[in-house]
GUPA-683495 format. One record per residue: x, y, z of N, C-alpha, C in turn; residue in three letters. Coordinates in steps of 0.1 Angstrom, whole numbers, plus 5000, padded with zeros to 4 digits. Example, Ala and Ser with C-alpha at 12.3 -4.5 7.8 and 13.67 -1.06 7.14 Angstrom:
<sefis>
SEFI    nxx    nyy    nzz   caxx   cayy   cazz    cxx    cyy    czz   res
SEFI   5132   4943   5078   5123   4955   5078   5132   4967   5078   Ala
SEFI   5128   4978   5071   5137   4989   5071   5129   5000   5079   Ser
</sefis>
This chain:
<sefis>
SEFI    nxx    nyy    nzz   caxx   cayy   cazz    cxx    cyy    czz   res
SEFI   4891   4947   4791   4909   4952   4791   4914   4938   4786   Met
SEFI   4923   4940   4774   4932   4927   4775   4941   4925   4785   Lys
SEFI   4945   4912   4790   4956   4912   4793   4967   4912   4788   Arg
SEFI   4981   4917   4795   4995   4913   4790   4996   4902   4789   Asn
SEFI   4999   4894   4782   5004   4880   4782   5017   4879   4786   Met
SEFI   5025   4889   4786   5039   4887   4791   5040   4889   4805   Met
SEFI   5027   4890   4813   5031   4891   4828   5030   4876   4833   Leu
SEFI   5024   4872   4823   5023   4855   4827   5013   4852   4839   Gly
SEFI   5012   4841   4848   5006   4840   4859   5016   4841   4865   Ala
SEFI   5012   4854   4879   5017   4859   4889   5010   4854   4901   Leu
SEFI   5019   4846   4906   5012   4839   4917   5023   4836   4927   Ile
SEFI   5015   4837   4939   5026   4841   4953   5014   4832   4964   Gly
SEFI   5024   4824   4975   5019   4815   4983   5024   4823   4996   Leu
SEFI   5019   4823   5009   5026   4826   5018   5026   4816   5030   Ser
SEFI   5036   4814   5034   5037   4801   5047   5049   4805   5053   Ser
SEFI   5048   4802   5065   5062   4806   5075   5069   4819   5075   Leu
SEFI   5064   4828   5071   5068   4839   5068   5076   4842   5053   Gly
SEFI   5076   4831   5049   5077   4833   5031   5069   4834   5023   Met
SEFI   5074   4836   5008   5062   4838   5000   5071   4833   4988   Ser
SEFI   5065   4822   4979   5071   4821   4967   5063   4829   4956   Thr
SEFI   5070   4830   4948   5060   4845   4937   5068   4836   4924   Val
SEFI   5062   4840   4912   5065   4843   4898   5067   4858   4901   Ile
SEFI   5079   4854   4889   5087   4869   4886   5080   4873   4870   Tyr
SEFI   5076   4885   4869   5075   4888   4857   5086   4889   4845   Ala
SEFI   5086   4886   4835   5097   4885   4828   5098   4890   4810   Ala
SEFI   5108   4891   4803   5107   4899   4793   5103   4888   4785   Asp
SEFI   5105   4879   4787   5103   4868   4776   5091   4860   4783   Ser
SEFI   5087   4845   4774   5072   4838   4780   5075   4830   4793   Val
SEFI   5090   4828   4794   5097   4824   4802   5095   4831   4815   Asp
SEFI   5092   4819   4826   5090   4826   4846   5101   4820   4849   Glu
SEFI   5103   4829   4860   5112   4826   4871   5104   4822   4886   Lys
SEFI   5108   4812   4888   5100   4805   4902   5112   4809   4911   Ser
SEFI   5111   4823   4925   5117   4818   4933   5113   4825   4945   Val
SEFI   5119   4819   4956   5117   4823   4970   5117   4837   4975   Thr
SEFI   5110   4845   4979   5110   4857   4983   5122   4855   4998   Ala
SEFI   5128   4865   5002   5133   4867   5011   5127   4865   5024   Pro
SEFI   5132   4858   5037   5124   4856   5046   5122   4869   5058   Gln
SEFI   5114   4867   5063   5112   4882   5074   5126   4882   5082   Val
SEFI   5133   4891   5079   5145   4892   5084   5141   4895   5103   Asn
SEFI   5152   4897   5113   5146   4898   5126   5145   4910   5128   Ala
SEFI   5149   4923   5123   5144   4934   5128   5129   4937   5121   Ala
SEFI   5125   4935   5112   5114   4932   5109   5102   4926   5117   Leu
SEFI   5107   4911   5119   5100   4907   5130   5098   4914   5144   Ala
SEFI   5109   4918   5148   5104   4923   5157   5098   4937   5159   Lys
SEFI   5097   4943   5146   5087   4956   5144   5072   4949   5145   Ala
SEFI   5072   4940   5137   5055   4936   5138   5051   4931   5150   Val
SEFI   5059   4924   5160   5058   4915   5169   5058   4928   5180   Ala
SEFI   5062   4941   5176   5064   4950   5190   5050   4953   5203   Ser
SEFI   5053   4955   5213   5046   4957   5221   5042   4971   5222   Glu
SEFI   5052   4979   5212   5047   4994   5207   5034   4994   5195   Phe
SEFI   5029   4983   5192   5018   4984   5183   5003   4981   5191   Arg
SEFI   4995   4988   5187   4978   4985   5190   4975   4974   5189   Ser
SEFI   4969   4966   5198   4964   4950   5199   4952   4951   5190   Thr
SEFI   4949   4965   5189   4935   4963   5178   4943   4964   5163   Lys
SEFI   4953   4970   5163   4960   4968   5149   4963   4956   5149   Asn
SEFI   4969   4948   5157   4976   4937   5157   4963   4925   5151   Lys
SEFI   4952   4926   5157   4944   4918   5149   4938   4917   5135   Leu
SEFI   4944   4929   5130   4940   4928   5114   4952   4922   5105   Arg
SEFI   4962   4917   5113   4975   4908   5109   4967   4901   5100   Asp
SEFI   4961   4888   5107   4957   4882   5102   4951   4879   5082   Gln
SEFI   4946   4895   5083   4943   4896   5070   4954   4906   5062   Tyr
SEFI   4963   4908   5067   4970   4921   5060   4985   4916   5061   Arg
SEFI   4990   4908   5067   5002   4899   5065   5013   4907   5067   His
SEFI   5015   4919   5074   5026   4927   5071   5039   4925   5071   Pro
SEFI   5043   4912   5079   5057   4913   5082   5060   4904   5064   Ala
SEFI   5051   4896   5055   5050   4887   5046   5054   4900   5037   Glu
SEFI   5042   4911   5041   5040   4918   5027   5051   4932   5026   Thr
SEFI   5057   4934   5037   5071   4939   5034   5082   4932   5030   Leu
SEFI   5085   4924   5036   5095   4910   5031   5093   4907   5020   Ala
SEFI   5084   4909   5012   5082   4907   4999   5085   4921   4990   Phe
SEFI   5082   4930   4994   5084   4944   4990   5100   4945   4992   Phe
SEFI   5106   4938   5000   5120   4938   5001   5127   4951   5011   Gly
SEFI   5118   4953   5018   5121   4971   5026   5127   4964   5037   Val
SEFI   5142   4971   5037   5153   4971   5046   5155   4983   5057   Lys
SEFI   5158   4980   5067   5157   4987   5080   5170   5005   5073   Pro
SEFI   5176   5003   5067   5184   5014   5064   5184   5020   5051   Asp
SEFI   5166   5019   5049   5165   5028   5036   5154   5038   5036   Gln
SEFI   5148   5049   5027   5143   5057   5027   5130   5053   5021   Thr
SEFI   5120   5052   5030   5106   5045   5026   5094   5057   5028   Val
SEFI   5090   5057   5016   5078   5069   5019   5067   5063   5017   Ile
SEFI   5055   5066   5028   5040   5059   5028   5034   5072   5027   Glu
SEFI   5024   5067   5014   5016   5076   5008   5003   5077   5017   Leu
SEFI   4997   5087   5024   4987   5085   5031   4987   5076   5039   Trp
SEFI   4991   5074   5051   4993   5065   5059   4980   5063   5070   Pro
SEFI   4972   5079   5069   4956   5073   5073   4957   5071   5087   Gly
SEFI   4956   5060   5094   4955   5060   5109   4969   5058   5118   Gly
SEFI   4976   5054   5108   4992   5049   5112   4994   5036   5115   Gly
SEFI   4983   5025   5104   4983   5013   5105   4999   5007   5102   Trp
SEFI   5004   5010   5094   5014   5004   5087   5031   5015   5091   Tyr
SEFI   5027   5024   5096   5034   5035   5106   5040   5028   5116   Ala
SEFI   5029   5023   5121   5033   5016   5134   5046   5005   5134   Glu
SEFI   5046   4996   5122   5057   4990   5123   5070   4995   5113   Ile
SEFI   5066   5003   5101   5076   5008   5092   5087   5022   5102   Leu
SEFI   5082   5030   5111   5087   5041   5114   5097   5036   5121   Ala
SEFI   5091   5028   5136   5102   5020   5143   5112   5010   5133   Pro
SEFI   5109   5004   5125   5119   4997   5118   5128   5004   5111   Tyr
SEFI   5121   5017   5107   5131   5026   5100   5141   5035   5106   Leu
SEFI   5140   5036   5119   5139   5047   5124   5156   5050   5131   Ala
SEFI   5162   5040   5135   5176   5040   5136   5187   5040   5129   Ala
SEFI   5182   5036   5114   5193   5036   5101   5186   5040   5089   Asp
SEFI   5173   5042   5090   5168   5047   5079   5159   5055   5079   Gly
SEFI   5147   5064   5074   5142   5071   5070   5127   5066   5067   Gln
SEFI   5117   5071   5076   5104   5072   5075   5098   5081   5071   Tyr
SEFI   5090   5087   5058   5088   5098   5053   5070   5096   5052   Val
SEFI   5063   5099   5060   5043   5102   5056   5044   5113   5051   Ala
SEFI   5039   5105   5037   5027   5118   5028   5015   5118   5034   Ala
SEFI   5014   5127   5042   5001   5128   5049   4992   5137   5042   Asn
SEFI   4977   5137   5047   4969   5145   5043   4971   5158   5045   Phe
SEFI   4961   5166   5033   4961   5180   5034   4959   5186   5053   Glu
SEFI   4967   5194   5062   4962   5200   5075   4957   5212   5071   Thr
SEFI   4961   5218   5064   4956   5233   5060   4951   5234   5049   Lys
SEFI   4941   5231   5047   4931   5234   5032   4923   5243   5034   Pro
SEFI   4924   5244   5018   4921   5260   5018   4904   5262   5010   Thr
SEFI   4900   5251   5010   4881   5248   5014   4879   5241   5026   Glu
SEFI   4866   5243   5024   4859   5237   5032   4850   5231   5037   Asp
SEFI   4850   5218   5038   4838   5211   5032   4839   5194   5039   Asn
SEFI   4831   5186   5039   4830   5176   5048   4842   5164   5043   Arg
SEFI   4850   5164   5032   4864   5156   5026   4872   5165   5035   Gln
SEFI   4873   5178   5032   4886   5184   5033   4889   5185   5050   Thr
SEFI   4877   5183   5057   4875   5183   5070   4878   5168   5074   Ala
SEFI   4878   5157   5067   4878   5146   5072   4894   5147   5071   Tyr
SEFI   4900   5152   5063   4916   5148   5058   4924   5156   5065   Tyr
SEFI   4918   5169   5073   4924   5176   5081   4928   5169   5098   Lys
SEFI   4915   5163   5100   4912   5158   5112   4919   5148   5114   Ser
SEFI   4923   5136   5100   4930   5126   5104   4946   5131   5104   Ala
SEFI   4948   5141   5093   4959   5141   5094   4968   5150   5105   Gly
SEFI   4959   5156   5109   4965   5167   5124   4967   5153   5134   Ile
SEFI   4958   5143   5134   4958   5130   5143   4970   5123   5145   Lys
SEFI   4973   5120   5132   4988   5113   5131   4999   5116   5131   Phe
SEFI   4999   5137   5126   5010   5141   5134   5011   5140   5147   Glu
SEFI   5002   5142   5156   5000   5142   5172   5007   5127   5179   Gln
SEFI   5000   5117   5165   5006   5101   5172   5021   5105   5173   Trp
SEFI   5024   5110   5160   5038   5109   5154   5049   5116   5167   Val
SEFI   5041   5127   5172   5049   5137   5180   5050   5132   5198   Ser
SEFI   5041   5126   5203   5038   5116   5216   5046   5102   5215   Glu
SEFI   5051   5100   5201   5060   5086   5203   5073   5091   5193   Asn
SEFI   5080   5100   5197   5090   5103   5191   5105   5091   5195   Lys
SEFI   5102   5085   5207   5113   5076   5212   5110   5066   5206   Ala
SEFI   5099   5063   5198   5099   5050   5190   5096   5051   5177   Ser
SEFI   5093   5059   5169   5094   5069   5156   5104   5068   5152   Val
SEFI   5115   5078   5157   5124   5087   5153   5120   5098   5146   Gly
SEFI   5129   5102   5141   5126   5114   5129   5120   5113   5117   Asn
SEFI   5105   5114   5120   5099   5114   5111   5098   5125   5100   Val
SEFI   5097   5127   5089   5098   5134   5081   5082   5136   5073   Gln
SEFI   5079   5145   5071   5062   5150   5064   5066   5155   5054   Phe
SEFI   5058   5151   5043   5054   5159   5034   5039   5159   5031   Val
SEFI   5031   5165   5022   5019   5167   5019   5013   5165   5011   Thr
SEFI   5003   5152   5007   5006   5149   4993   4984   5149   4990   Leu
SEFI   4980   5162   4980   4971   5167   4984   4967   5165   4966   Asp
SEFI   4965   5157   4959   4964   5158   4945   4948   5167   4940   Pro
SEFI   4951   5177   4931   4966   5179   4919   4973   5192   4926   Pro
SEFI   4971   5196   4939   4978   5209   4944   4993   5208   4949   Ala
SEFI   4991   5197   4954   5004   5191   4963   5009   5177   4957   Lys
SEFI   5019   5176   4948   5023   5161   4943   5036   5157   4945   Leu
SEFI   5048   5166   4949   5057   5166   4952   5059   5154   4961   Ser
SEFI   5067   5144   4961   5070   5136   4974   5082   5137   4976   Leu
SEFI   5095   5147   4975   5104   5151   4980   5111   5153   4968   Gly
SEFI   5127   5152   4967   5137   5156   4959   5133   5143   4952   Lys
SEFI   5137   5150   4936   5134   5138   4928   5148   5126   4932   Asp
SEFI   5147   5114   4926   5154   5106   4926   5159   5099   4941   Asn
SEFI   5153   5107   4952   5158   5104   4962   5157   5089   4975   Ser
SEFI   5144   5085   4972   5139   5073   4979   5138   5059   4974   Ala
SEFI   5142   5053   4980   5144   5035   4981   5130   5033   4976   Asp
SEFI   5123   5037   4986   5108   5026   4983   5095   5040   4983   Tyr
SEFI   5086   5036   4978   5071   5044   4980   5065   5033   4977   Val
SEFI   5053   5035   4992   5044   5024   4993   5032   5029   4994   Leu
SEFI   5021   5021   4992   5009   5028   4988   4996   5015   4996   Thr
SEFI   4990   5015   5004   4981   5005   5008   4968   5010   5009   Phe
SEFI   4959   5004   5000   4945   5006   4996   4941   5019   5002   Arg
SEFI   4948   5026   4990   4946   5040   4986   4943   5044   4972   Asn
SEFI   4946   5033   4961   4945   5037   4949   4932   5040   4944   Leu
SEFI   4920   5034   4949   4905   5040   4946   4904   5054   4951   His
SEFI   4909   5058   4962   4908   5070   4963   4912   5082   4952   Asn
SEFI   4926   5079   4948   4931   5092   4942   4920   5088   4925   Trp
SEFI   4919   5075   4921   4911   5072   4910   4896   5078   4909   Ala
SEFI   4889   5078   4924   4879   5085   4924   4877   5099   4921   Met
SEFI   4889   5103   4921   4890   5118   4921   4898   5122   4908   Lys
SEFI   4903   5112   4901   4908   5116   4885   4921   5117   4891   Gly
SEFI   4927   5114   4900   4942   5118   4902   4950   5106   4903   Glu
SEFI   4944   5098   4901   4960   5087   4902   4968   5088   4893   Leu
SEFI   4967   5093   4879   4978   5092   4871   4991   5099   4875   Glu
SEFI   4987   5112   4882   4996   5124   4891   5004   5116   4900   Gly
SEFI   4996   5108   4909   5003   5100   4921   5011   5091   4914   Val
SEFI   5010   5085   4903   5022   5076   4897   5032   5081   4897   Phe
SEFI   5027   5098   4889   5041   5102   4883   5048   5105   4896   Lys
SEFI   5041   5112   4904   5049   5116   4917   5059   5105   4924   Ala
SEFI   5054   5094   4924   5062   5082   4927   5075   5083   4922   Ala
SEFI   5070   5081   4907   5081   5076   4898   5094   5090   4900   His
SEFI   5088   5101   4902   5097   5113   4901   5102   5111   4915   Asp
SEFI   5101   5107   4925   5109   5106   4939   5122   5096   4942   Val
SEFI   5113   5083   4934   5123   5072   4935   5136   5073   4925   Leu
SEFI   5146   5065   4932   5158   5063   4926   5155   5054   4917   Lys
SEFI   5162   5053   4903   5162   5045   4899   5169   5031   4900   Val
SEFI   5160   5021   4901   5158   5009   4906   5152   5007   4921   Gly
SEFI   5144   5021   4923   5138   5018   4933   5121   5012   4929   Gly
SEFI   5117   5012   4944   5104   5003   4944   5092   5010   4948   Thr
SEFI   5082   5008   4938   5068   5009   4944   5062   5000   4945   Leu
SEFI   5058   5000   4957   5048   4987   4961   5037   4993   4967   Gly
SEFI   5026   4982   4959   5013   4984   4957   5004   4973   4967   Val
SEFI   4996   4974   4976   4986   4967   4980   4975   4974   4977   Val
SEFI   4965   4968   4972   4948   4972   4970   4936   4961   4967   Glu
SEFI   4929   4965   4967   4916   4958   4965   4913   4957   4951   His
SEFI   4912   4943   4950   4912   4941   4939   4901   4935   4933   Arg
SEFI   4898   4944   4921   4883   4944   4912   4885   4932   4904   Ala
SEFI   4869   4928   4901   4866   4921   4889   4866   4929   4876   Asn
SEFI   4865   4923   4865   4867   4931   4855   4854   4943   4856   Val
SEFI   4857   4953   4851   4844   4963   4848   4839   4972   4864   Asp
SEFI   4849   4967   4869   4842   4975   4883   4849   4986   4884   Met
SEFI   4837   4997   4891   4841   5009   4889   4852   5009   4902   Ala
SEFI   4858   5025   4902   4863   5024   4913   4857   5029   4929   Ala
SEFI   4845   5033   4925   4834   5037   4936   4831   5029   4943   Glu
SEFI   4834   5013   4938   4833   5002   4945   4842   4999   4956   Ser
SEFI   4852   5010   4955   4866   5006   4966   4882   4995   4955   Gly
SEFI   4874   4987   4948   4881   4979   4942   4888   4986   4927   Tyr
SEFI   4900   4981   4925   4906   4985   4914   4909   4973   4903   Met
SEFI   4908   4973   4891   4914   4960   4881   4928   4963   4881   Glu
SEFI   4935   4948   4884   4952   4945   4886   4957   4951   4878   Gln
SEFI   4949   4943   4861   4962   4945   4850   4958   4963   4844   Asn
SEFI   4950   4967   4847   4951   4982   4847   4959   4990   4852   Gln
SEFI   4962   4987   4870   4973   4994   4874   4988   4990   4871   Met
SEFI   4995   4978   4862   4999   4975   4862   5001   4980   4846   Val
SEFI   4993   4984   4836   4998   4992   4828   4997   5008   4827   Glu
SEFI   4990   5011   4839   4995   5027   4844   5006   5029   4851   Leu
SEFI   5014   5013   4859   5023   5018   4862   5035   5021   4850   Ala
SEFI   5031   5007   4842   5042   5007   4829   5045   5023   4822   Asn
SEFI   5030   5030   4821   5027   5040   4812   5040   5052   4819   Lys
SEFI   5042   5048   4833   5046   5061   4839   5062   5056   4845   Tyr
SEFI   5068   5045   4837   5080   5043   4840   5087   5031   4849   Gly
SEFI   5073   5019   4849   5077   5013   4860   5075   5004   4852   Phe
SEFI   5083   4993   4857   5084   4977   4854   5076   4968   4864   Lys
SEFI   5069   4959   4861   5064   4948   4875   5072   4936   4876   Leu
SEFI   5078   4938   4886   5094   4927   4891   5084   4917   4896   Ala
SEFI   5072   4920   4903   5065   4903   4910   5052   4910   4914   Ala
SEFI   5042   4899   4917   5030   4901   4920   5032   4890   4931   Ser
SEFI   5023   4891   4942   5018   4882   4952   5004   4878   4955   Ser
SEFI   5000   4867   4960   4985   4867   4963   4990   4864   4981   Glu
SEFI   4998   4873   4989   4999   4872   5000   4988   4876   5010   Ile
SEFI   4981   4886   5000   4969   4891   5006   4954   4887   4997   Asn
SEFI   4955   4875   4990   4940   4874   4984   4930   4870   4992   Ala
SEFI   4921   4870   4990   4908   4865   4998   4900   4858   4988   Asn
SEFI   4899   4844   4985   4887   4841   4978   4873   4843   4982   Pro
SEFI   4869   4842   4995   4857   4843   4998   4855   4857   4997   Lys
SEFI   4859   4866   4993   4854   4882   4987   4848   4879   4974   Asp
SEFI   4837   4886   4975   4828   4883   4960   4827   4892   4954   Thr
SEFI   4826   4907   4961   4829   4918   4957   4818   4924   4947   Lys
SEFI   4806   4917   4951   4794   4922   4951   4783   4929   4959   Asp
SEFI   4790   4940   4964   4780   4947   4976   4775   4959   4976   Tyr
SEFI   4767   4960   4979   4762   4973   4974   4766   4986   4982   Asp
SEFI   4771   4980   4991   4781   4993   4996   4793   4990   4991   Lys
SEFI   4799   4985   4984   4815   4983   4980   4820   4976   4991   Gly
SEFI   4833   4980   4987   4847   4970   4999   4842   4973   5013   Val
SEFI   4836   4988   5016   4833   4992   5028   4823   4981   5032   Trp
SEFI   4817   4972   5027   4809   4961   5036   4815   4954   5044   Thr
SEFI   4828   4953   5039   4837   4942   5043   4839   4947   5058   Leu
SEFI   4847   4938   5066   4852   4947   5077   4869   4951   5073   Pro
SEFI   4875   4963   5081   4868   4965   5093   4859   4979   5093   Pro
SEFI   4855   4983   5081   4844   4993   5078   4832   4988   5086   Ser
SEFI   4828   4974   5078   4814   4973   5085   4801   4982   5079   Leu
SEFI   4801   4986   5065   4793   4996   5063   4780   4994   5069   Ala
SEFI   4776   4979   5069   4760   4975   5067   4756   4977   5083   Lys
SEFI   4765   4977   5093   4764   4977   5105   4763   4964   5112   Gly
SEFI   4751   4962   5116   4748   4947   5122   4738   4938   5113   Asp
SEFI   4734   4941   5099   4725   4935   5091   4739   4927   5085   Gln
SEFI   4734   4914   5085   4746   4905   5079   4760   4903   5086   Asp
SEFI   4764   4911   5096   4772   4911   5103   4781   4900   5100   Lys
SEFI   4777   4889   5106   4789   4877   5114   4790   4874   5093   Gln
SEFI   4781   4866   5088   4782   4872   5074   4799   4873   5067   Lys
SEFI   4798   4889   5071   4810   4898   5061   4821   4894   5073   Tyr
SEFI   4817   4892   5084   4833   4889   5096   4839   4874   5088   Leu
SEFI   4832   4869   5083   4836   4854   5078   4840   4851   5065   Asp
SEFI   4837   4862   5060   4846   4868   5048   4857   4871   5050   Ile
SEFI   4860   4885   5057   4872   4887   5062   4873   4901   5053   Gly
SEFI   4884   4905   5052   4889   4917   5046   4893   4912   5034   Glu
SEFI   4890   4921   5022   4890   4924   5010   4902   4913   5004   Ser
SEFI   4899   4911   4995   4908   4904   4983   4919   4913   4978   Asp
SEFI   4928   4911   4976   4937   4925   4975   4953   4919   4964   Arg
SEFI   4956   4928   4959   4965   4926   4948   4978   4933   4959   Met
SEFI   4989   4922   4956   4998   4929   4961   5013   4929   4950   Thr
SEFI   5013   4942   4945   5024   4945   4933   5036   4954   4936   Leu
SEFI   5047   4945   4933   5063   4952   4934   5066   4957   4917   Lys
SEFI   5066   4973   4918   5074   4979   4905   5087   4983   4912   Phe
SEFI   5093   4982   4899   5108   4988   4898   5105   5001   4887   Thr
SEFI   5119   5013   4894   5112   5021   4879   5127   5018   4875   Lys
SEFI   5126   5017   4863   5133   5016   4854   5145   5026   4853   Thr
SEFI   5139   5041   4848   5149   5052   4842   5137   5062   4844   Ala
SEFI   5148   5075   4842   5139   5086   4843   5131   5088   4836   Ala
SEFI   5122   5094   4840   5109   5100   4823   5117   5110   4816   Gln
</sefis>
């Protein structure tokens, strides 16, 4: 697939909590700016003892403070996280938004109409996340829930009501089910005009299948454009040049999954987590 030359070179560097990025422009001219520094409230949420030690160990790969600062999330905004899973980002976002904003979890289906291995997994993980929220209300505040179960349940809330929709390492899951376009449309519907869709995803080489767990960055930009988003910026905060992406068990070969167990374990630990795109899209208008 040909690259959109209008995007130019979208490059970001992470250093001392700041990110230098090249912003996409409507012409061949590009503007280099420095992303906002990590604000005090966000830095506190990331450093908080509320977060588990196990999750903090992944900060070296996931750069949560820099990533959320790049997206521009403020503590008084409404933020929807798609499929928060085990709550890795929820541990940061929910307390960060608890006092003045609103954290909304677009959770797995916990009452499936079908009984199979996949629905059982989603049910178990979704219930576990709900229990975690219930047990930590003092820290996470009044978390709201919606169910995201495409294609049956795709509404993320009232149209034009959210400031942010964020998704971390989920796009391949929806793509493998043929439901990615529906999720992009749902995100567009719920966001205010000018609102932000923030995406972090395993970044593919050209012509890799979604079943690898990796997605092609240029294709994701084109899909977002199709559903009324404009690429505002792209960052290399979560890039990993050591990731060769040629594993027989896909992205799950790398940590934290380590799908091959002890086989070549140190090799994959030395590579670290996957190479990831970090994309900030803006909703330009109602569809």
